[in-house]
PDB file of N, CA, C and O in Angstrom:
ATOM      1  N   MET A   1      -2.260 -21.540  -7.573  1.00  0.00           N
ATOM      2  CA  MET A   1      -1.187 -21.607  -7.249  1.00  0.00           C
ATOM      3  C   MET A   1      -0.166 -20.097  -7.070  1.00  0.00           C
ATOM      4  O   MET A   1       0.488 -19.728  -6.094  1.00  0.00           O
ATOM      5  N   ILE A   2      -0.359 -19.413  -8.496  1.00  0.00           N
ATOM      6  CA  ILE A   2       0.188 -18.135  -8.965  1.00  0.00           C
ATOM      7  C   ILE A   2      -0.574 -17.194  -7.852  1.00  0.00           C
ATOM      8  O   ILE A   2       0.110 -16.306  -7.342  1.00  0.00           O
ATOM      9  N   ALA A   3      -1.762 -17.311  -7.495  1.00  0.00           N
ATOM     10  CA  ALA A   3      -2.867 -16.348  -6.805  1.00  0.00           C
ATOM     11  C   ALA A   3      -2.669 -16.784  -5.478  1.00  0.00           C
ATOM     12  O   ALA A   3      -2.976 -15.890  -4.689  1.00  0.00           O
ATOM     13  N   ALA A   4      -2.206 -17.992  -4.835  1.00  0.00           N
ATOM     14  CA  ALA A   4      -1.659 -17.820  -3.757  1.00  0.00           C
ATOM     15  C   ALA A   4       0.171 -17.124  -3.532  1.00  0.00           C
ATOM     16  O   ALA A   4       0.732 -16.477  -2.647  1.00  0.00           O
ATOM     17  N   ILE A   5       0.489 -17.564  -4.547  1.00  0.00           N
ATOM     18  CA  ILE A   5       1.955 -16.865  -4.219  1.00  0.00           C
ATOM     19  C   ILE A   5       1.892 -15.406  -3.995  1.00  0.00           C
ATOM     20  O   ILE A   5       2.582 -14.727  -3.233  1.00  0.00           O
ATOM     21  N   LEU A   6       0.794 -14.987  -4.917  1.00  0.00           N
ATOM     22  CA  LEU A   6       0.731 -13.226  -5.306  1.00  0.00           C
ATOM     23  C   LEU A   6       0.275 -12.948  -3.814  1.00  0.00           C
ATOM     24  O   LEU A   6       0.836 -12.043  -3.195  1.00  0.00           O
ATOM     25  N   PHE A   7      -0.618 -13.618  -3.283  1.00  0.00           N
ATOM     26  CA  PHE A   7      -1.292 -13.115  -1.823  1.00  0.00           C
ATOM     27  C   PHE A   7      -0.259 -13.336  -1.055  1.00  0.00           C
ATOM     28  O   PHE A   7       0.367 -12.320  -0.753  1.00  0.00           O
ATOM     29  N   LEU A   8       0.289 -14.739  -0.466  1.00  0.00           N
ATOM     30  CA  LEU A   8       1.112 -14.645   0.646  1.00  0.00           C
ATOM     31  C   LEU A   8       2.521 -12.711   0.771  1.00  0.00           C
ATOM     32  O   LEU A   8       2.812 -11.881   1.632  1.00  0.00           O
ATOM     33  N   LEU A   9       2.913 -13.020  -0.842  1.00  0.00           N
ATOM     34  CA  LEU A   9       3.756 -11.887  -0.795  1.00  0.00           C
ATOM     35  C   LEU A   9       3.115 -10.433  -0.965  1.00  0.00           C
ATOM     36  O   LEU A   9       3.712  -9.372  -1.145  1.00  0.00           O
ATOM     37  N   GLY A  10       1.369 -10.729  -0.833  1.00  0.00           N
ATOM     38  CA  GLY A  10       0.914  -8.884  -0.597  1.00  0.00           C
ATOM     39  C   GLY A  10       1.169  -8.796   0.846  1.00  0.00           C
ATOM     40  O   GLY A  10       1.670  -7.765   1.295  1.00  0.00           O
ATOM     41  N   ALA A  11       0.773 -10.105   1.870  1.00  0.00           N
ATOM     42  CA  ALA A  11       0.582  -9.969   2.700  1.00  0.00           C
ATOM     43  C   ALA A  11       1.967 -10.033   3.847  1.00  0.00           C
ATOM     44  O   ALA A  11       2.062  -9.699   5.028  1.00  0.00           O
ATOM     45  N   LEU A  12       2.924 -10.615   2.888  1.00  0.00           N
ATOM     46  CA  LEU A  12       3.997 -10.113   3.492  1.00  0.00           C
ATOM     47  C   LEU A  12       4.687  -8.493   3.365  1.00  0.00           C
ATOM     48  O   LEU A  12       5.286  -7.785   4.174  1.00  0.00           O
ATOM     49  N   MET A  13       4.487  -8.405   2.667  1.00  0.00           N
ATOM     50  CA  MET A  13       4.753  -6.826   2.066  1.00  0.00           C
ATOM     51  C   MET A  13       4.082  -5.609   3.077  1.00  0.00           C
ATOM     52  O   MET A  13       4.647  -4.584   3.458  1.00  0.00           O
ATOM     53  N   MET A  14       2.505  -6.128   3.423  1.00  0.00           N
ATOM     54  CA  MET A  14       1.897  -5.639   4.417  1.00  0.00           C
ATOM     55  C   MET A  14       2.584  -5.497   5.944  1.00  0.00           C
ATOM     56  O   MET A  14       2.696  -4.442   6.569  1.00  0.00           O
ATOM     57  N   CYS A  15       2.966  -6.675   6.334  1.00  0.00           N
ATOM     58  CA  CYS A  15       3.480  -7.298   7.418  1.00  0.00           C
ATOM     59  C   CYS A  15       4.965  -6.376   7.583  1.00  0.00           C
ATOM     60  O   CYS A  15       5.548  -6.243   8.659  1.00  0.00           O
ATOM     61  N   ILE A  16       5.244  -6.016   6.789  1.00  0.00           N
ATOM     62  CA  ILE A  16       7.190  -5.480   6.163  1.00  0.00           C
ATOM     63  C   ILE A  16       6.303  -4.054   6.523  1.00  0.00           C
ATOM     64  O   ILE A  16       6.772  -3.384   7.443  1.00  0.00           O
ATOM     65  N   ALA A  17       5.293  -3.640   5.991  1.00  0.00           N
ATOM     66  CA  ALA A  17       5.170  -1.956   6.352  1.00  0.00           C
ATOM     67  C   ALA A  17       5.115  -1.988   7.702  1.00  0.00           C
ATOM     68  O   ALA A  17       5.830  -1.301   8.432  1.00  0.00           O
ATOM     69  N   THR A  18       4.101  -2.939   8.150  1.00  0.00           N
ATOM     70  CA  THR A  18       3.332  -2.538   9.548  1.00  0.00           C
ATOM     71  C   THR A  18       4.750  -2.542  10.669  1.00  0.00           C
ATOM     72  O   THR A  18       4.790  -1.739  11.602  1.00  0.00           O
ATOM     73  N   ILE A  19       5.765  -3.461  10.443  1.00  0.00           N
ATOM     74  CA  ILE A  19       7.205  -3.746  10.992  1.00  0.00           C
ATOM     75  C   ILE A  19       7.836  -2.164  10.533  1.00  0.00           C
ATOM     76  O   ILE A  19       8.214  -1.651  11.587  1.00  0.00           O
ATOM     77  N   GLY A  20       7.902  -1.915  10.232  1.00  0.00           N
ATOM     78  CA  GLY A  20       8.851  -0.460   9.486  1.00  0.00           C
ATOM     79  C   GLY A  20       7.620   0.691   9.744  1.00  0.00           C
ATOM     80  O   GLY A  20       7.745   1.779   9.182  1.00  0.00           O
ATOM     81  N   MET A  21       6.327   0.414  10.673  1.00  0.00           N
ATOM     82  CA  MET A  21       6.115   1.732  11.086  1.00  0.00           C
ATOM     83  C   MET A  21       5.927   1.790  12.529  1.00  0.00           C
ATOM     84  O   MET A  21       5.466   2.661  13.266  1.00  0.00           O
ATOM     85  N   LEU A  22       6.512   0.373  12.782  1.00  0.00           N
ATOM     86  CA  LEU A  22       6.278   0.273  14.480  1.00  0.00           C
ATOM     87  C   LEU A  22       7.836   0.832  14.760  1.00  0.00           C
ATOM     88  O   LEU A  22       8.011   1.787  15.517  1.00  0.00           O
ATOM     89  N   ARG A  23       8.790   0.257  14.184  1.00  0.00           N
ATOM     90  CA  ARG A  23      10.117   0.503  14.224  1.00  0.00           C
ATOM     91  C   ARG A  23      11.043   1.680  13.512  1.00  0.00           C
ATOM     92  O   ARG A  23      12.271   1.610  13.486  1.00  0.00           O
ATOM     93  N   LEU A  24      10.259   2.805  12.920  1.00  0.00           N
ATOM     94  CA  LEU A  24      11.062   3.468  12.688  1.00  0.00           C
ATOM     95  C   LEU A  24      11.268   4.600  13.728  1.00  0.00           C
ATOM     96  O   LEU A  24      10.770   4.535  14.852  1.00  0.00           O
ATOM     97  N   PRO A  25      12.007   5.614  13.313  1.00  0.00           N
ATOM     98  CA  PRO A  25      12.040   6.433  14.363  1.00  0.00           C
ATOM     99  C   PRO A  25      11.077   7.607  14.609  1.00  0.00           C
ATOM    100  O   PRO A  25      10.164   7.835  15.402  1.00  0.00           O
ATOM    101  N   ASP A  26      11.817   8.416  13.336  1.00  0.00           N
ATOM    102  CA  ASP A  26      10.371   9.287  13.307  1.00  0.00           C
ATOM    103  C   ASP A  26       9.278   9.340  11.937  1.00  0.00           C
ATOM    104  O   ASP A  26       9.455   8.940  10.786  1.00  0.00           O
ATOM    105  N   PRO A  27       8.063  10.018  12.590  1.00  0.00           N
ATOM    106  CA  PRO A  27       7.185  10.226  11.636  1.00  0.00           C
ATOM    107  C   PRO A  27       6.565   9.812  10.353  1.00  0.00           C
ATOM    108  O   PRO A  27       5.650   9.142   9.875  1.00  0.00           O
ATOM    109  N   LEU A  28       8.165  11.036   9.885  1.00  0.00           N
ATOM    110  CA  LEU A  28       7.874  10.410   8.294  1.00  0.00           C
ATOM    111  C   LEU A  28       8.626   9.603   7.429  1.00  0.00           C
ATOM    112  O   LEU A  28       8.537   9.524   6.203  1.00  0.00           O
ATOM    113  N   SER A  29       9.783   8.691   8.614  1.00  0.00           N
ATOM    114  CA  SER A  29      10.063   7.398   7.984  1.00  0.00           C
ATOM    115  C   SER A  29       9.347   6.651   8.299  1.00  0.00           C
ATOM    116  O   SER A  29       9.542   5.555   7.774  1.00  0.00           O
ATOM    117  N   ARG A  30       8.261   6.722   9.181  1.00  0.00           N
ATOM    118  CA  ARG A  30       6.741   5.708   9.214  1.00  0.00           C
ATOM    119  C   ARG A  30       6.193   6.027   8.004  1.00  0.00           C
ATOM    120  O   ARG A  30       5.936   5.249   7.086  1.00  0.00           O
ATOM    121  N   MET A  31       6.079   6.837   8.032  1.00  0.00           N
ATOM    122  CA  MET A  31       4.717   7.147   7.018  1.00  0.00           C
ATOM    123  C   MET A  31       5.546   7.090   5.793  1.00  0.00           C
ATOM    124  O   MET A  31       4.869   7.510   4.854  1.00  0.00           O
ATOM    125  N   HIS A  32       6.854   6.705   5.381  1.00  0.00           N
ATOM    126  CA  HIS A  32       7.601   6.558   3.745  1.00  0.00           C
ATOM    127  C   HIS A  32       7.684   4.404   4.243  1.00  0.00           C
ATOM    128  O   HIS A  32       7.984   3.407   3.587  1.00  0.00           O
ATOM    129  N   ALA A  33       7.458   4.520   4.969  1.00  0.00           N
ATOM    130  CA  ALA A  33       7.218   3.112   5.009  1.00  0.00           C
ATOM    131  C   ALA A  33       5.957   2.434   4.583  1.00  0.00           C
ATOM    132  O   ALA A  33       5.713   1.587   3.723  1.00  0.00           O
ATOM    133  N   GLY A  34       5.170   3.135   5.535  1.00  0.00           N
ATOM    134  CA  GLY A  34       3.600   2.406   5.477  1.00  0.00           C
ATOM    135  C   GLY A  34       2.956   2.754   4.179  1.00  0.00           C
ATOM    136  O   GLY A  34       1.958   2.065   3.970  1.00  0.00           O
ATOM    137  N   THR A  35       3.255   3.695   3.166  1.00  0.00           N
ATOM    138  CA  THR A  35       2.747   3.854   2.226  1.00  0.00           C
ATOM    139  C   THR A  35       3.273   3.146   0.720  1.00  0.00           C
ATOM    140  O   THR A  35       2.634   2.731  -0.247  1.00  0.00           O
ATOM    141  N   LYS A  36       4.513   3.208   0.967  1.00  0.00           N
ATOM    142  CA  LYS A  36       5.244   2.099  -0.288  1.00  0.00           C
ATOM    143  C   LYS A  36       4.720   1.192  -0.173  1.00  0.00           C
ATOM    144  O   LYS A  36       3.844   0.815  -0.952  1.00  0.00           O
ATOM    145  N   ALA A  37       5.210   0.398   1.120  1.00  0.00           N
ATOM    146  CA  ALA A  37       5.504  -1.096   1.429  1.00  0.00           C
ATOM    147  C   ALA A  37       3.702  -1.550   1.065  1.00  0.00           C
ATOM    148  O   ALA A  37       3.326  -2.415   0.274  1.00  0.00           O
ATOM    149  N   ALA A  38       2.831  -0.639   1.936  1.00  0.00           N
ATOM    150  CA  ALA A  38       1.777  -0.862   1.697  1.00  0.00           C
ATOM    151  C   ALA A  38       0.666  -1.054   0.437  1.00  0.00           C
ATOM    152  O   ALA A  38      -0.329  -1.768   0.313  1.00  0.00           O
ATOM    153  N   SER A  39       1.278  -0.141  -0.369  1.00  0.00           N
ATOM    154  CA  SER A  39       0.934   0.443  -1.516  1.00  0.00           C
ATOM    155  C   SER A  39       1.117  -1.547  -2.503  1.00  0.00           C
ATOM    156  O   SER A  39       0.261  -2.369  -2.831  1.00  0.00           O
ATOM    157  N   LEU A  40       2.181  -1.537  -2.587  1.00  0.00           N
ATOM    158  CA  LEU A  40       2.493  -3.046  -3.299  1.00  0.00           C
ATOM    159  C   LEU A  40       2.049  -3.622  -2.476  1.00  0.00           C
ATOM    160  O   LEU A  40       0.922  -3.521  -2.961  1.00  0.00           O
ATOM    161  N   GLY A  41       1.902  -4.111  -1.713  1.00  0.00           N
ATOM    162  CA  GLY A  41       0.839  -5.107  -1.043  1.00  0.00           C
ATOM    163  C   GLY A  41       0.125  -4.729  -1.423  1.00  0.00           C
ATOM    164  O   GLY A  41       0.574  -4.030  -2.331  1.00  0.00           O
ATOM    165  N   ILE A  42      -1.478  -4.608  -1.385  1.00  0.00           N
ATOM    166  CA  ILE A  42      -2.325  -3.721  -1.872  1.00  0.00           C
ATOM    167  C   ILE A  42      -2.695  -4.740  -3.558  1.00  0.00           C
ATOM    168  O   ILE A  42      -3.550  -5.561  -3.890  1.00  0.00           O
ATOM    169  N   LEU A  43      -1.249  -3.944  -4.379  1.00  0.00           N
ATOM    170  CA  LEU A  43      -1.640  -4.431  -5.591  1.00  0.00           C
ATOM    171  C   LEU A  43      -1.112  -5.777  -5.884  1.00  0.00           C
ATOM    172  O   LEU A  43      -1.500  -6.133  -6.996  1.00  0.00           O
ATOM    173  N   LEU A  44      -0.301  -6.743  -5.244  1.00  0.00           N
ATOM    174  CA  LEU A  44      -0.374  -7.881  -4.822  1.00  0.00           C
ATOM    175  C   LEU A  44      -1.666  -8.825  -4.820  1.00  0.00           C
ATOM    176  O   LEU A  44      -2.197  -9.605  -5.611  1.00  0.00           O
ATOM    177  N   VAL A  45      -1.890  -8.368  -3.571  1.00  0.00           N
ATOM    178  CA  VAL A  45      -3.729  -9.181  -3.378  1.00  0.00           C
ATOM    179  C   VAL A  45      -4.226  -9.248  -4.330  1.00  0.00           C
ATOM    180  O   VAL A  45      -4.570 -10.344  -4.774  1.00  0.00           O
ATOM    181  N   CYS A  46      -4.507  -7.766  -5.184  1.00  0.00           N
ATOM    182  CA  CYS A  46      -5.436  -7.184  -6.036  1.00  0.00           C
ATOM    183  C   CYS A  46      -4.957  -8.147  -7.003  1.00  0.00           C
ATOM    184  O   CYS A  46      -5.770  -8.881  -7.565  1.00  0.00           O
ATOM    185  N   SER A  47      -3.989  -8.204  -7.201  1.00  0.00           N
ATOM    186  CA  SER A  47      -3.823  -8.928  -8.539  1.00  0.00           C
ATOM    187  C   SER A  47      -3.665 -10.677  -8.457  1.00  0.00           C
ATOM    188  O   SER A  47      -3.582 -11.453  -9.409  1.00  0.00           O
ATOM    189  N   SER A  48      -3.658 -10.939  -7.232  1.00  0.00           N
ATOM    190  CA  SER A  48      -4.297 -12.301  -6.825  1.00  0.00           C
ATOM    191  C   SER A  48      -5.357 -12.645  -7.154  1.00  0.00           C
ATOM    192  O   SER A  48      -5.571 -13.603  -7.897  1.00  0.00           O
ATOM    193  N   LEU A  49      -6.213 -11.911  -6.648  1.00  0.00           N
ATOM    194  CA  LEU A  49      -7.514 -11.915  -7.107  1.00  0.00           C
ATOM    195  C   LEU A  49      -7.994 -11.658  -8.280  1.00  0.00           C
ATOM    196  O   LEU A  49      -9.095 -12.089  -8.622  1.00  0.00           O
ATOM    197  N   ALA A  50      -7.467 -11.146  -8.821  1.00  0.00           N
ATOM    198  CA  ALA A  50      -7.705 -11.329 -10.758  1.00  0.00           C
ATOM    199  C   ALA A  50      -7.344 -12.711 -11.332  1.00  0.00           C
ATOM    200  O   ALA A  50      -8.025 -13.490 -11.999  1.00  0.00           O
ATOM    201  N   VAL A  51      -6.219 -12.785 -10.934  1.00  0.00           N
ATOM    202  CA  VAL A  51      -5.504 -14.624 -11.352  1.00  0.00           C
ATOM    203  C   VAL A  51      -6.753 -15.251 -10.561  1.00  0.00           C
ATOM    204  O   VAL A  51      -7.876 -15.203 -11.064  1.00  0.00           O
ATOM    205  N   HIS A  52      -6.499 -15.901  -9.176  1.00  0.00           N
ATOM    206  CA  HIS A  52      -7.722 -16.499  -8.966  1.00  0.00           C
ATOM    207  C   HIS A  52      -8.934 -16.803  -9.386  1.00  0.00           C
ATOM    208  O   HIS A  52      -9.252 -17.975  -9.592  1.00  0.00           O
ATOM    209  N   PHE A  53     -10.026 -15.468  -9.622  1.00  0.00           N
ATOM    210  CA  PHE A  53     -10.873 -15.622 -10.293  1.00  0.00           C
ATOM    211  C   PHE A  53     -11.358 -15.810 -11.549  1.00  0.00           C
ATOM    212  O   PHE A  53     -12.462 -16.266 -11.845  1.00  0.00           O
ATOM    213  N   ALA A  54     -10.281 -15.352 -12.456  1.00  0.00           N
ATOM    214  CA  ALA A  54     -10.173 -15.520 -14.161  1.00  0.00           C
ATOM    215  C   ALA A  54     -11.447 -14.659 -14.529  1.00  0.00           C
ATOM    216  O   ALA A  54     -12.304 -15.360 -15.068  1.00  0.00           O
ATOM    217  N   SER A  55     -11.895 -13.013 -14.353  1.00  0.00           N
ATOM    218  CA  SER A  55     -12.660 -13.332 -14.487  1.00  0.00           C
ATOM    219  C   SER A  55     -12.707 -11.510 -14.873  1.00  0.00           C
ATOM    220  O   SER A  55     -12.490 -10.628 -14.043  1.00  0.00           O
ATOM    221  N   TRP A  56     -13.074 -11.272 -16.460  1.00  0.00           N
ATOM    222  CA  TRP A  56     -12.956  -9.522 -16.692  1.00  0.00           C
ATOM    223  C   TRP A  56     -13.300  -8.453 -15.237  1.00  0.00           C
ATOM    224  O   TRP A  56     -12.761  -7.483 -14.702  1.00  0.00           O
ATOM    225  N   GLU A  57     -14.337  -9.175 -15.051  1.00  0.00           N
ATOM    226  CA  GLU A  57     -15.528  -8.512 -13.773  1.00  0.00           C
ATOM    227  C   GLU A  57     -14.447  -7.994 -12.809  1.00  0.00           C
ATOM    228  O   GLU A  57     -14.092  -6.824 -12.659  1.00  0.00           O
ATOM    229  N   ILE A  58     -14.018  -9.032 -12.222  1.00  0.00           N
ATOM    230  CA  ILE A  58     -13.000  -8.745 -10.879  1.00  0.00           C
ATOM    231  C   ILE A  58     -11.911  -8.403 -11.413  1.00  0.00           C
ATOM    232  O   ILE A  58     -11.333  -7.608 -10.673  1.00  0.00           O
ATOM    233  N   ALA A  59     -11.187  -8.677 -12.603  1.00  0.00           N
ATOM    234  CA  ALA A  59      -9.774  -7.837 -12.769  1.00  0.00           C
ATOM    235  C   ALA A  59     -10.438  -6.582 -13.463  1.00  0.00           C
ATOM    236  O   ALA A  59      -9.517  -6.704 -14.271  1.00  0.00           O
ATOM    237  N   LEU A  60     -11.024  -5.688 -13.843  1.00  0.00           N
ATOM    238  CA  LEU A  60     -11.285  -4.509 -13.276  1.00  0.00           C
ATOM    239  C   LEU A  60     -11.519  -3.952 -12.182  1.00  0.00           C
ATOM    240  O   LEU A  60     -11.188  -2.772 -12.068  1.00  0.00           O
ATOM    241  N   ARG A  61     -12.171  -4.657 -11.039  1.00  0.00           N
ATOM    242  CA  ARG A  61     -12.449  -3.999 -10.280  1.00  0.00           C
ATOM    243  C   ARG A  61     -11.376  -3.797  -9.310  1.00  0.00           C
ATOM    244  O   ARG A  61     -11.088  -2.749  -8.732  1.00  0.00           O
ATOM    245  N   ALA A  62     -10.662  -5.280  -9.182  1.00  0.00           N
ATOM    246  CA  ALA A  62      -8.866  -4.959  -8.736  1.00  0.00           C
ATOM    247  C   ALA A  62      -8.295  -4.118  -8.877  1.00  0.00           C
ATOM    248  O   ALA A  62      -7.938  -3.467  -7.895  1.00  0.00           O
ATOM    249  N   ILE A  63      -7.894  -3.685 -10.351  1.00  0.00           N
ATOM    250  CA  ILE A  63      -7.250  -2.415 -11.313  1.00  0.00           C
ATOM    251  C   ILE A  63      -7.871  -1.213 -10.767  1.00  0.00           C
ATOM    252  O   ILE A  63      -7.259  -0.146 -10.720  1.00  0.00           O
ATOM    253  N   PHE A  64      -9.133  -1.364 -10.332  1.00  0.00           N
ATOM    254  CA  PHE A  64     -10.051  -0.115  -9.960  1.00  0.00           C
ATOM    255  C   PHE A  64      -9.787   0.362  -8.779  1.00  0.00           C
ATOM    256  O   PHE A  64      -9.726   1.496  -8.306  1.00  0.00           O
ATOM    257  N   ILE A  65      -9.611  -0.911  -8.302  1.00  0.00           N
ATOM    258  CA  ILE A  65      -8.390  -0.341  -6.639  1.00  0.00           C
ATOM    259  C   ILE A  65      -7.300  -0.184  -5.932  1.00  0.00           C
ATOM    260  O   ILE A  65      -6.895   0.315  -4.882  1.00  0.00           O
ATOM    261  N   VAL A  66      -6.810  -1.024  -7.245  1.00  0.00           N
ATOM    262  CA  VAL A  66      -5.629  -0.035  -7.437  1.00  0.00           C
ATOM    263  C   VAL A  66      -4.643   1.165  -8.069  1.00  0.00           C
ATOM    264  O   VAL A  66      -3.523   1.654  -7.915  1.00  0.00           O
ATOM    265  N   LEU A  67      -5.894   1.299  -8.918  1.00  0.00           N
ATOM    266  CA  LEU A  67      -5.654   2.766  -9.083  1.00  0.00           C
ATOM    267  C   LEU A  67      -6.007   3.895  -8.194  1.00  0.00           C
ATOM    268  O   LEU A  67      -5.264   4.822  -7.873  1.00  0.00           O
ATOM    269  N   LEU A  68      -7.098   3.722  -7.876  1.00  0.00           N
ATOM    270  CA  LEU A  68      -7.621   4.401  -6.725  1.00  0.00           C
ATOM    271  C   LEU A  68      -6.797   4.481  -5.277  1.00  0.00           C
ATOM    272  O   LEU A  68      -7.170   5.424  -4.580  1.00  0.00           O
ATOM    273  N   VAL A  69      -5.820   3.717  -4.746  1.00  0.00           N
ATOM    274  CA  VAL A  69      -5.232   3.528  -3.798  1.00  0.00           C
ATOM    275  C   VAL A  69      -4.385   4.311  -4.658  1.00  0.00           C
ATOM    276  O   VAL A  69      -4.815   5.431  -4.930  1.00  0.00           O
ATOM    277  N   PHE A  70      -3.080   3.914  -5.234  1.00  0.00           N
ATOM    278  CA  PHE A  70      -1.899   4.833  -5.926  1.00  0.00           C
ATOM    279  C   PHE A  70      -2.817   6.270  -6.266  1.00  0.00           C
ATOM    280  O   PHE A  70      -2.153   7.274  -6.008  1.00  0.00           O
ATOM    281  N   MET A  71      -3.610   6.442  -6.565  1.00  0.00           N
ATOM    282  CA  MET A  71      -3.514   8.518  -6.936  1.00  0.00           C
ATOM    283  C   MET A  71      -4.239   8.894  -5.139  1.00  0.00           C
ATOM    284  O   MET A  71      -4.587  10.031  -4.822  1.00  0.00           O
ATOM    285  N   THR A  72      -4.333   7.717  -4.214  1.00  0.00           N
ATOM    286  CA  THR A  72      -4.854   8.911  -2.985  1.00  0.00           C
ATOM    287  C   THR A  72      -3.750   8.530  -2.177  1.00  0.00           C
ATOM    288  O   THR A  72      -3.505   9.101  -1.114  1.00  0.00           O
ATOM    289  N   VAL A  73      -3.160   7.714  -2.570  1.00  0.00           N
ATOM    290  CA  VAL A  73      -2.094   7.401  -1.042  1.00  0.00           C
ATOM    291  C   VAL A  73      -0.690   8.438  -0.982  1.00  0.00           C
ATOM    292  O   VAL A  73      -0.077   8.786   0.027  1.00  0.00           O
ATOM    293  N   PRO A  74      -0.439   8.765  -2.277  1.00  0.00           N
ATOM    294  CA  PRO A  74       0.663   9.609  -2.384  1.00  0.00           C
ATOM    295  C   PRO A  74       0.270  10.702  -1.540  1.00  0.00           C
ATOM    296  O   PRO A  74       0.745  10.933  -0.428  1.00  0.00           O
ATOM    297  N   VAL A  75      -1.057  11.683  -2.407  1.00  0.00           N
ATOM    298  CA  VAL A  75      -1.979  12.816  -1.670  1.00  0.00           C
ATOM    299  C   VAL A  75      -1.848  13.232  -0.610  1.00  0.00           C
ATOM    300  O   VAL A  75      -1.498  14.355  -0.249  1.00  0.00           O
ATOM    301  N   GLY A  76      -2.349  11.606   0.446  1.00  0.00           N
ATOM    302  CA  GLY A  76      -2.511  11.337   1.676  1.00  0.00           C
ATOM    303  C   GLY A  76      -1.145  11.781   2.922  1.00  0.00           C
ATOM    304  O   GLY A  76      -0.805  12.280   3.994  1.00  0.00           O
ATOM    305  N   ALA A  77      -0.846  11.163   1.793  1.00  0.00           N
ATOM    306  CA  ALA A  77       0.861  11.127   2.558  1.00  0.00           C
ATOM    307  C   ALA A  77       1.475  12.885   2.739  1.00  0.00           C
ATOM    308  O   ALA A  77       1.640  13.675   3.669  1.00  0.00           O
ATOM    309  N   HIS A  78       1.645  12.877   1.423  1.00  0.00           N
ATOM    310  CA  HIS A  78       1.975  14.407   1.195  1.00  0.00           C
ATOM    311  C   HIS A  78       1.253  15.649   1.814  1.00  0.00           C
ATOM    312  O   HIS A  78       1.865  16.715   1.896  1.00  0.00           O
ATOM    313  N   MET A  79      -0.407  15.497   2.374  1.00  0.00           N
ATOM    314  CA  MET A  79      -0.584  16.359   3.154  1.00  0.00           C
ATOM    315  C   MET A  79      -0.117  15.854   4.739  1.00  0.00           C
ATOM    316  O   MET A  79      -0.150  16.843   5.470  1.00  0.00           O
ATOM    317  N   VAL A  80       0.239  14.817   5.371  1.00  0.00           N
ATOM    318  CA  VAL A  80      -0.189  14.666   6.408  1.00  0.00           C
ATOM    319  C   VAL A  80       1.847  14.953   6.236  1.00  0.00           C
ATOM    320  O   VAL A  80       2.080  15.933   6.944  1.00  0.00           O
ATOM    321  N   ALA A  81       2.715  14.627   5.819  1.00  0.00           N
ATOM    322  CA  ALA A  81       4.268  14.987   5.930  1.00  0.00           C
ATOM    323  C   ALA A  81       4.067  16.615   5.920  1.00  0.00           C
ATOM    324  O   ALA A  81       4.297  17.187   6.985  1.00  0.00           O
ATOM    325  N   ARG A  82       3.622  17.469   4.702  1.00  0.00           N
ATOM    326  CA  ARG A  82       3.516  19.006   4.739  1.00  0.00           C
ATOM    327  C   ARG A  82       3.141  19.126   6.358  1.00  0.00           C
ATOM    328  O   ARG A  82       4.095  19.472   7.055  1.00  0.00           O
ATOM    329  N   LYS A  83       2.135  18.936   6.913  1.00  0.00           N
ATOM    330  CA  LYS A  83       1.356  19.211   8.302  1.00  0.00           C
ATOM    331  C   LYS A  83       2.482  19.039   9.336  1.00  0.00           C
ATOM    332  O   LYS A  83       2.663  19.732  10.337  1.00  0.00           O
ATOM    333  N   LEU A  84       3.434  17.656   8.778  1.00  0.00           N
ATOM    334  CA  LEU A  84       4.102  17.503  10.470  1.00  0.00           C
ATOM    335  C   LEU A  84       5.115  18.345  10.224  1.00  0.00           C
ATOM    336  O   LEU A  84       5.688  18.704  11.252  1.00  0.00           O
ATOM    337  N   ILE A  85       5.637  18.889   8.993  1.00  0.00           N
ATOM    338  CA  ILE A  85       6.845  19.677   8.788  1.00  0.00           C
ATOM    339  C   ILE A  85       6.474  21.166   9.217  1.00  0.00           C
ATOM    340  O   ILE A  85       7.092  21.797  10.075  1.00  0.00           O
ATOM    341  N   GLU A  86       5.347  21.649   8.480  1.00  0.00           N
ATOM    342  CA  GLU A  86       4.697  23.405   9.344  1.00  0.00           C
ATOM    343  C   GLU A  86       4.844  23.111  10.745  1.00  0.00           C
ATOM    344  O   GLU A  86       5.608  23.867  11.344  1.00  0.00           O
ATOM    345  N   ASP A  87       4.239  22.101  11.480  1.00  0.00           N
ATOM    346  CA  ASP A  87       4.563  22.210  12.964  1.00  0.00           C
ATOM    347  C   ASP A  87       6.073  22.156  13.648  1.00  0.00           C
ATOM    348  O   ASP A  87       6.412  22.787  14.649  1.00  0.00           O
ATOM    349  N   ASP A  88       6.789  21.377  12.977  1.00  0.00           N
ATOM    350  CA  ASP A  88       8.335  21.183  13.177  1.00  0.00           C
ATOM    351  C   ASP A  88       8.564  22.826  13.018  1.00  0.00           C
ATOM    352  O   ASP A  88       8.873  23.314  14.105  1.00  0.00           O
ATOM    353  N   SER A  89       8.499  23.693  12.061  1.00  0.00           N
ATOM    354  CA  SER A  89       8.833  24.729  12.272  1.00  0.00           C
ATOM    355  C   SER A  89       8.160  25.819  12.752  1.00  0.00           C
ATOM    356  O   SER A  89       8.336  26.928  12.247  1.00  0.00           O
ATOM    357  N   GLU A  90       7.317  25.615  13.782  1.00  0.00           N
ATOM    358  CA  GLU A  90       6.437  26.478  14.013  1.00  0.00           C
ATOM    359  C   GLU A  90       7.549  26.655  15.733  1.00  0.00           C
ATOM    360  O   GLU A  90       7.222  27.466  16.599  1.00  0.00           O
TER     361      GLU A  90
END
């Protein structure tokens, strides 16, 4: 039951990220919506996997996935935003 709730919340956050990316006006706002909500969605989905399977191996893999996402998403978003700002100033 808890795993299903976590999974549905994660899917909802990813849907919110998608709606934000479609509806927000400029690229920086769209990128912000995509990175923040999708990162939380992945955290919730991986948490649901760890709770559902109740295995240390699965939990460690889920933690590893979340750590990788939390380390790479901000770096990628920063690089894209920097390039967008550089292109606007030229």
